[in-house]
N, C-alpha and C positions, 0 to 999 in steps of 0.2 A: 645397524641402520634401521631395522624394523622396530627395535625397542625404542629408538628415538622418536620415530613416527607415532608409536603408541603413546608415548609420554606427551607428545604435542597435542594429540586429540583427546588425551585423558583416559585412555582405556587401561593404562598400566600406571597407577600412581606410584610416585617415588616414596621410599621409606621416610617416615617422619612427617608426611603431609596428610591432609584430609583426603579421604577416598575419592570425593567428587571433584577435586581440584587438580588439574594437570600440573606436571612439573614446570616450574618457571612462572606460573601464574599466581596472582594474589586474589583472594576472595574479595568481592566488591562489598563495601560497607552498605548499610541499609539506606543511608542518605542518598548515595548514588543510585541505588536500586529504585528508590521512590522517584528520583528525578528522571531517570531514563525510562521508567515505566510509562511516562506520559508521551513518549515518542522522541526520537532523536532526528534532528534535521541534518546534522553534519557529523561525520566520523573523521577525526584527525589523528594521524600517527606521527609521533615524535620519537626519533632515534637518538640515543646517547652513545657516542663512540669515543674511544680514546685508549691509550695504552694502559697496562695494568698499573695499579696503585696511583691513579690520578683522581679518584673521588667520584667515579661514575655511580657506584651503588649508593654512596652518601647523598649525591644529588637526587637519585631515584627515590630514596627515603624522604628527603626534604620536600620534594614535590608532593608527597603524600601527607605531609604534615607531621612526620615523625621527627624524633630527636636525633642529634648527631651522636654517632658511636665512635669513640676513639680507637678501639681495637680494629686492626685491619684483618678482614676475613676475605680471602680471594673468592670471587664469584665463579662458580663452576660452569654455568650455562646461562643462556639468555633468560631474562626475567621481564615479564610484562604486567602492567597494572593500569588502571584507569584513575584519573585524578579530577579534582574539582577545578574547572576553569570555564569562564564565559567571556565573551567579547563585550566589554563595557556594560551597558545596561539593556542589551537586546534580550528579547524573549526566546531567541533561538537556543535550542538545547544542543550543545556540542559535546560529543563523547571524545575525550582526549586519551589516547593510549600512549603510554611511555614505555619504550623498550630500553632496557639495560643490556647492551650488546657485549658479548664476549667474543673476541676474535677466534680463539681456539680453546674450546672447552676441554676439561679434564675427563678422560674416559674412566669409567668405573669397571673394575674387573668383577667378574662373576664366574661361578662354577669352578672354583679352585679345587679340582679333584686330583687324584693321584695320577701321575704320568708314568707310563711304562716305557722302558728303554726301547722295546721293540715296536711300540706304537706311540711315537711322539705326537703331541698335540698341544697347541697353544691355548692358553686360557682365553675364553670368550670375554669380550668387553662390550659395554654399552656405549654407543656414540652419544656425545653430548650435543645439545642444541646450541650451535655457535654460528658465527658469520661464515664459516666454511660450509656449513650444512644448509643454511637458509640464505635467501636473498633478502637481506634486511632493508634494502632500499625499495622493495616492491610496495607500491601504494603508500610510499612515505611522503609526508607533507613538510617535514622540517627536521634538521639535524643539529644537535649540540655536540661539537667536537671539543673535547676537554684535553687539557694538558696541565702539568704541574710546573709552575713558574720557577721552582727550585730544582728541576731535573731537566737537563738539556735533552736527554734521550726521549722524553715524552713529547717534546716539541718536534723532534725529528719524525715522530709518528704522524703528527699533524701535517708536516710537509709532504710526507709520503702518501697519506690517505685522502687529503683534501681534494686533489684533482679527480679522484674516483667518484665523488659524489655527483649524481645527476645534475645537470645544469639548471633544471627547472625547480630544484629544491633549495630553499633558503637555508643558510648555515650560520650558526652563531658559534664562533670560536671563543671558548671560555677558558681563561687562564685561572686555574684554581690555586688554593693555598695562599691567598693574598695576605692572610694574617701572618705569614712567614716571609714578609717582604724583605727583611734584612738578609735573607739567604737567596734572594732572587738571582737567577742566572739568565732568564729570558726576559728581555725588555719589551715594552709595548711597541717600540719602533720596529723591532724584529718581526713582530706579528703583522703589523700594518704593511711593512715592506713585502712580506710574503703574499698578502692578499692583493696588493697592487701588481705584483709580478705574475699573477695567474692569468693565463691567456684563455679567456672565456668568450664564447661567441656572443654576438648581440642578442638581446632578449633573455639572457641568463638571469637567474634569480639573484638575490642579495646575499652579501657576506657582511657580517658584523663582528666586531671584537669587543669583549667585555671581560672583566675580572670578577672573581668571586671567592668566597670563603664559606665552605660548608660548616665550619665550626661555629660561626656567628651569624649565618644566613645572609651574609653580604652578597649582593648581586642577584638574589632570587627575584626581587621586584623587577629588575631590568629583564630578567629571563621571561617572566610572565608577560611583560610588555612585548617582548620579541615574538611570543606566540601569536600576536595579532597578525604578523606577516604571513605565516603559513595558512592561518584561518582566512584572511582576506583573499589570498590566492585561491584557496579552495572554494570560497564563496563565488569568486569571479568565474572560475571554471564551471561551477554549477549553473550560474546565470547564463553563461555563453552557450552551454548545452541546451538550456531551456529556450534561448533565443533561436538556436538552430532548429529545434523542434517546432517552435512557433512559426518560423519561416516555411518549414516544410508543410505545416498545416495550412498556411495561407496559400501556398502554391497548389496544394491539392484542392482547396476550395475554389480557387480560380479556374482550375481545370474542370471541376464539376459544374461550375456555372456556364462554362463554354459548351459543355455537352448538353446541359439543360436547355440552352438557348435554341438548340436544333431539334428538340423533341416536340411532340404534338401538344404538350402542356403549354407551350408558349405561342401556339397558333391561335389567334383570336377567333378566326372563322370556325375552327373545330371546337373551340370552347363554347361559342354560341350554339352550335348544333347540339352539343351535349346538354346544354341547359334547356333547349327546346324539347329534346327527347325526354329529359327528366321531368319536365312540366307535363308533357302528355302522359307519361307513365303514372303520375300522381292523379291526373284528372280522370283517367279511364275507370278505375274502380268506383269512383263517386257516381259517375253516370250510370254504371251497371246497377247500382243499388237504389237508383231513383233519387239521388241527391243532386242538388245544384251546387257547383263549385263556389258560387258567390254567396249562397245562403248559409246560414248558421245552423240549419236543421240537422239533427243527428239521428232522426228516426227513419230508417229505411222502410219502403213499402214492399211487403212480402206477399205474394199471392197466397190465397187461403188454402189451395190444394197442395202447397209445398210446405205448409207449417208442420212442425214436428211436435209430438207430445213430449213434455218434460221441459220445454223452453218457456220463455215469457209469453210466447204466442201459442195458440191452440191449433192442433192439426186434426184432420179427419181422415178416416180410411177411404179407399176407393168405394164409390157407391153412395157416400153421403153427399147431400146437396151442398153446393158452394155457399159461401157466406153472403155473397152480394146479389143473390136472387131469392125468389120465394121458395119456401121450404115445403111445398106441397107435393113434390114428385115422389115417385116410388123409389125405394132403395132396398138393398139387400139387408133384411132385418137381422139375419145371423151375423153378418160382418159387423154391423153397427153395435149389436149387443156385445160381441167379443171385444170390440174397441172400447165400449163404454165400461165394461167390467174391469178393464185394466187401466184406462186412462182418465175416466170421468172423475174419480176422487182427486186425482192430481190436478185436473182442470179446475175443480172447485176451489182448491187451495190457492192456485195461482191466479185466480180471477182478479184479485185486487191488483196484483202486479200488472196484469194486462190492462186494467182500467187506467192505471197511471200512464202507461207508455203509449196508449193509442188515443185517437181522436174520438169525438162524440159519435160520428157516423159509424166508425168501425166498432164502437162499443155496442151499438144497437144490433149490428150483425152478430156479434158474439152472443148477446142475450137470446136472439132468435135461434142461434145454433144450439145453445144449451137447452132451450125449450123443446126443440125438435128431438134431441137425443133423450130427453126425459120422457117424452111420450112413447119412445120405442122400448123403454125398459118394461119387462113382464110384470 
């Protein structure tokens, strides 16, 4: 059992296969790789079922574009591959997986060691991937049920297995070996009578009957057309899920609107109060800087005793006379000299900037200010 699981996930490749390809899987050709690299909108699974020696593997090869092989080689386990298929001329990328299903695989023996009489032990065997091991109808979108029109026992298999197909899955019953019609033992009316006699609940999917020949590719065009049914059902299910999600989003939005209607954001009185408070908050800093909210002036009036050195305005240390009065009063000469030794060169460089940013009256005060400090220098 564990060996079969390892083969399914690809951790233990079967002999004769590439190391990176799990048993039962086929490597994807470059054309499909390039196509699927752009993104896949739909994943569709098609299952081929039927008794042994009915042409399941031949159909599996034909769907991949391979040639018909006359020699019959029994398939040991389930095989899976991806094929080229698209719905009419749409741009939707559809990944179609085709499963060649074996009802009961052939177990492979391993570890054929010596057996001692006192310690009997059975040879270990690897479980094959077959319909008894896997639920082949899980996530299945379509079924091709094959039988050989020249072998009655293969049609009995269809009679037995057809009712087991899930009712939501469309089925194409395919009568193979049409090129050997002279040996036919199963008539088309027998198949149609079987399909009509099935008791299926209302809303079940579709059953169709067709005939084929893998030797000359007869019936493959019909089968490709039949794949439209599982694809359209898959598309409808996807759209219905999207509509359900869309309705849930609409209901959630309506609920949010109902809650929003009761909040303060929808109260017009509170909205006006917030607007007035915001307007007052913008006007207060303007008034503090001596600006008029209605004027376009951008030059604040700064008192002379609060000016700082290094800015576009000039500042004086405590003891120096203010700029808006006569400069004849006494001052602390030591403080002024210390201030001048550090800040006067910077004031001289910044004098042009001050002259552009201030009015003519303040420019006169600045000139008097610098004249006073020049007289204080030793």
